[in-house]
C-alpha positions in Angstrom: 141.4 104.5 72.3 137.7 103.7 72.7 138.6 103.3 76.8 140.4 106.5 77.0 137.2 108.2 75.0 134.9 106.4 77.4 136.7 107.7 80.5 137.0 111.2 79.3 133.3 111.3 78.7 132.6 109.9 82.3 134.9 112.3 84.2 133.6 115.1 82.0 130.3 114.5 83.1 131.3 114.4 86.6 133.1 117.7 86.2 129.9 119.2 85.1 127.5 117.6 87.5 129.9 118.2 90.6 131.7 121.4 89.5 134.7 120.5 91.6 136.7 118.1 93.8 136.8 118.7 97.5 138.8 116.9 99.8 139.8 117.2 103.6 143.3 117.8 104.9 144.3 117.3 108.5 147.2 119.2 110.2 148.6 119.5 113.5 148.1 122.9 115.3 149.4 122.4 118.7 151.8 119.4 119.8 152.8 120.0 123.3 154.0 116.9 125.2 151.1 114.5 125.6 148.6 117.2 124.1 148.1 117.0 120.4 145.6 119.5 118.5 144.7 119.0 115.1 142.5 120.8 112.6 140.6 119.6 109.7 140.8 121.8 106.6 138.6 121.2 103.6 140.1 121.9 100.5 138.1 122.6 97.0 139.6 122.4 93.6 137.2 124.1 91.3 136.7 122.8 87.8 135.3 125.0 85.2 132.5 123.8 83.2 134.4 124.7 80.2 137.0 121.7 81.1 134.0 119.4 81.7 132.7 120.2 78.2 136.0 119.8 76.5 136.4 116.5 78.4 133.2 115.1 77.1 133.8 116.4 73.6 137.0 114.8 73.2 135.8 111.8 74.9 133.0 111.6 72.2 135.3 112.5 69.3 138.0 109.6 70.6 135.0 107.1 70.6 133.9 108.2 67.2 137.1 107.7 65.4 137.5 104.7 63.2 139.9 102.2 64.6 143.1 101.8 62.7 143.9 98.3 61.7 147.6 97.4 61.1 147.9 95.5 57.9 150.7 93.0 57.4 152.0 92.8 53.7 151.2 89.4 52.2 154.5 87.3 51.8 155.8 87.6 48.3 156.3 84.6 46.1 159.8 82.7 46.1 161.2 84.1 43.4 
């Protein structure tokens, strides 16, 4: 759980710093015989600062949780 908590903290901080994710998408506009024209579109996926804050808080809580240990019952005596 600590690894997941750490990843949430890192992703939350990145969401707060960058405010979103952007990527490029190429699409074909014209395709006539040997002539091909493409256009590159830049898409943005905005992330609210609330989402980043919740991710950071959740990650901190996951890292602060005590680790549960599995206890194996002691073997009973032969009897």
